[in-house]
C-alpha positions as CSV (number, residue, x, y, z in Angstrom):
1,X,17.3,-25.3,17.5
2,X,18.5,-24.3,14.1
3,X,17.2,-21.1,12.6
4,X,16.7,-21.2,8.9
5,X,17.3,-18.1,6.9
6,X,16.7,-17.2,3.2
7,X,19.6,-17.2,0.8
8,X,21.4,-13.9,0.4
9,X,19.4,-11.5,-1.7
10,X,16.2,-13.4,-1.3
11,X,13.4,-13.4,1.3
12,X,11.1,-16.2,2.4
13,X,8.1,-16.7,4.6
14,X,6.8,-19.5,6.7
15,X,3.7,-21.2,5.6
16,X,1.1,-22.4,8.2
17,X,2.8,-25.8,8.0
18,X,6.2,-24.3,8.9
19,X,7.8,-24.7,5.5
20,X,9.7,-21.9,3.9
21,X,8.5,-20.5,0.6
22,X,10.0,-17.6,-1.4
23,X,8.3,-14.3,-1.0
24,X,6.3,-13.2,-3.9
25,X,5.3,-9.5,-3.9
26,X,1.6,-8.9,-4.1
27,X,0.6,-6.7,-7.1
28,X,-2.0,-4.4,-5.6
29,X,-1.8,-2.1,-8.6
30,X,-3.3,-4.8,-10.7
31,X,-6.5,-5.2,-8.6
32,X,-9.8,-3.6,-9.4
33,X,-10.0,-1.8,-6.1
34,X,-6.6,-0.2,-6.6
35,X,-7.5,1.0,-10.1
36,X,-10.8,2.4,-8.9
37,X,-9.2,4.3,-6.1
38,X,-6.5,5.6,-8.4
39,X,-9.1,6.8,-10.9
40,X,-11.4,8.6,-8.4
41,X,-9.2,9.6,-5.5
42,X,-8.5,13.2,-6.7
43,X,-12.2,13.7,-7.4
44,X,-13.0,12.5,-3.9
45,X,-10.5,14.8,-2.2
46,X,-11.7,17.8,-4.2
47,X,-15.3,17.0,-3.3
48,X,-14.4,16.7,0.4
49,X,-12.5,20.0,0.3
50,X,-15.3,21.8,-1.5
51,X,-18.0,20.5,0.8
52,X,-16.2,21.1,4.1
53,X,-14.2,24.2,3.1
54,X,-11.2,22.7,4.9
55,X,-8.1,21.3,3.4
56,X,-7.0,17.8,4.0
57,X,-4.9,16.9,7.0
58,X,-1.2,17.5,6.5
59,X,-0.5,13.8,6.9
60,X,-2.8,13.0,4.0
61,X,-1.3,15.8,1.9
62,X,2.2,14.5,2.6
63,X,1.2,11.0,1.5
64,X,-0.3,12.3,-1.7
65,X,2.9,14.3,-2.4
66,X,1.1,17.6,-2.1
67,X,2.6,20.6,-0.4
68,X,0.9,21.3,2.9
């Protein structure tokens, strides 16, 4: 059985039919959902902190780039 690989410097993925296609990065930042989250995420986190009186979990702070 021969294993096919992508050319150096490229990636590929198998289609349901087994053919190789070049990988094309999805552009999540261009979606409406991404843009809405980006616009309102800080307001959401501030509201949660204000209503609960607790800070966000350290993992969430780390993902957001905030100091713990």
